[in-house]
N, C-alpha and C positions, 0 to 999 in steps of 0.2 A: 426613844427620843424623836419627836417629830422634826421634819425638815424646817429650815427657816422659811422656805417658800410657802409651806403649808400654813404656818402660823401667820404669815403676812396676808395670805388669802383670807384666812378666817377673820383677821382684824378688819380687812377691807369689807367683808360681809357685815361685820358688826357696825362699822361706820355707816354702811348703806341702810342700816335699820332692819337687817334681816334677822329671822328667828334664830335662837340658839341651835336648833336642829340643823338649820342651813349651814351655820358656822361649823358645826360638828361634821357635816357632810364632807368638808374638805379633808378632815383627818381620815374618814372612812375611805375616801378616794385614794389617799396616799397609801393606805393599807392594801387596797386592791392592787395598786401598782406594784407594791413591794412583793406581793404574792406572785403577780404575773411575771415579774423580773426574776423570780426564783430565790429571793432572799430568805423566805420561809414559806410554809404552807398553812392551810387551815383545814379543820375537819369538815366545815360547812360554810356556805356564804354567810350564815347568821353569825358564826364565830368571827369571821373577818370583820363584819360590821361591829360586833361587840368590842373587838380590840380597838377599832378606830374610835368608837364612842368613849372608851375608857381613856384613850390618849387625849381626846378632846377635853374631857373633864379635868384631867391632870394638868392640861395646858391652861386651864382657867376659863374655858367656855362655860357660860352659865346654864348648862344643861342639867336640869334637876334630876335626881334619881327617880326611878319609877315608884309609884305609890304601892302601899302594902296590898298584897293579893294579886297584883298585876303580873308579877314575875316570881321566880323562885326566890326564897328568902336570902340565900347565899349570893345570888346575883344582885339583889337590891343592896345588900350590905357592902358588896364590892363597889357598886356604883356610888354609894354614900361616901365611902372611904376616898375614892378617886375625886369626887366632887369637893370634899372637904380639903383635900390636899391641894387642889387647883385654886381654891378660894383662900388659901393660906390660913386655914382654920386648924390644920394639923400638920406636924412635920413628918414627911414621909421617911420611913426607915429604909435605908438601903440594905438589900439582902442579896448579895452577889451570888450566893450558891443557888438560891431559889430562882433568881433571874436567869442564871446560866442553864439551870435544869429546864425551865420553861422554853428558853430559846432552842435548846436541843430537841425537845419534844416537838415543837412547831416545825423544825427543819425536816422532820420525818413525815409530816402530813402532806397530803396531795396538793398540787397546784391548780388542779382542774376546778376547784371550788370557786375560783375567781374568773372563770370563763364567762363569756357573754351569755352563753346558754344558761349556765347555772344562776347567774345574777338575774337574768330575765325571769326565770322560773320563780326565784325568790320574790321578786318585785310583784309578779302577778299574784302569787299566793298572799302576800301581805295586803295587796289592794283588794283582793276578794273578801278579806275579813272586814272591810269597811263598807258602809252603805254607799249608794250612789250619791246621796245628798252630802255625805261627809267628804267624799272625793271631790265633788263639785265645789264645796265650800273651801276646801284646801286649795284648789286651783284658782278660785276667785281671790283668795288671800294672797297667793303667790304673785298674781298679776300686779298688785299694788306696788311691789318693790322691784318689778322687773325693768321698768323704763321703756320708752317708746321704741328705741332701736332693737332692744332684745325681744320686745313683744312682737315686732314686725318680723324678726328673724324666726321666732317660734311659729308664727302663723304660716310663713313660707314653708317651714319644715313640715308642719302638720299637713299642709296642702299636698306636698310632695309624697308624704306617707300615704295619704288617702288615695292619691292617684295610683301609687304602686299597688295598693291593696285591691283597687278596682281592676287593674290590669291582670292581677294574678287569678 
């Protein structure tokens, strides 16, 4: 069950005209925090992201399931189910025993998968799978919904990072 604050943030993103992936990012962020605070663990950073995306779909974020052939069939089916549940197209069946079993398994997983280092490694790997033009297009698209103040803050941050890398 996502926090009220997370749902509120996602709705704010939706009102700002941001993409479903951005809205879903709030749920992923919450999941990372939960792991860092020790509520449960995850086998890998990818699993933490997957849990967040599933929660987002169930909460009604319009994040479509991946296309056939993009991911494992079972993953796609699970995403379809979560999406349908979130869009009120199907009534989710409560399965307390399964839910409890999953929670117990996650509690035994490591917490280090949500560390800054692990997430950084995952982000770099994901970015390296995209071409530079794809990355550039995504950045340009993001600028449209950022707003002047946030854009200026991002520019300052980038300048600071560049300076730090030059010094090192």
